[in-house]
C-alpha positions in Angstrom: 90.7 117.9 85.5 89.1 119.3 89.1 88.0 116.8 91.6 84.4 117.9 90.8 85.1 116.3 87.6 87.4 113.2 88.2 84.8 112.3 91.7 80.8 113.9 90.4 78.2 113.4 93.0 75.3 111.5 93.3 71.8 112.6 95.3 69.7 110.1 96.3 65.8 110.6 97.8 63.2 109.3 99.1 60.1 108.0 101.1 62.2 107.3 103.8 62.2 111.3 104.2 66.6 111.0 103.6 68.1 113.3 101.0 72.7 111.7 100.7 74.8 112.8 98.6 77.6 110.5 97.2 81.0 111.0 95.6 80.8 108.8 92.4 84.1 107.1 92.4 83.3 103.7 90.3 84.8 101.6 93.3 83.4 102.6 97.3 81.1 105.8 96.0 81.2 107.2 100.0 78.2 108.2 100.8 79.8 112.3 102.5 76.5 113.6 103.7 72.4 113.0 103.9 69.7 115.3 105.5 66.2 114.4 107.0 63.5 115.6 106.7 61.0 114.5 108.9 57.5 117.1 107.4 58.5 115.6 103.5 58.9 111.8 102.3 60.9 112.7 99.1 58.7 112.6 95.7 61.2 114.4 94.0 64.5 115.9 94.2 66.7 117.7 91.6 69.7 120.4 91.7 69.2 123.5 90.7 71.2 124.3 88.3 74.9 124.7 89.6 73.9 126.7 92.5 74.8 124.0 95.2 71.1 123.7 95.7 68.1 121.2 95.4 65.2 121.2 95.5 62.6 118.6 97.5 58.6 117.6 97.6 56.4 115.5 97.5 52.6 115.0 98.9 52.5 118.3 101.3 51.5 121.4 100.8 54.8 122.6 100.5 58.3 122.5 99.2 62.0 122.9 100.1 64.8 123.9 99.0 68.3 123.1 100.3 71.6 124.9 100.0 74.3 121.6 100.0 77.0 124.0 100.7 76.0 126.5 103.0 73.0 123.6 105.3 70.4 125.7 105.0 67.4 124.8 104.6 64.4 127.1 102.8 60.8 125.9 103.1 58.8 126.7 101.2 54.6 127.6 102.1 52.6 127.0 98.7 53.9 127.8 94.4 50.6 130.3 95.2 
């Protein structure tokens, strides 16, 4: 089996404006990455399928798409 199957990835996000990723191994569950979004207390975050990207939103007129593989952040001004 692959490493990804052996150690799934867990994502957390919150009002502290932090998006964090952890490798779940059932023992220590090490944090592998964290990124701060200074303008966005995060109310919702979701993986975009298997793309390696995460969409983040909160009580702001904009939202972010974060590419966890490249580290690129795209600020989307609005839906409409």
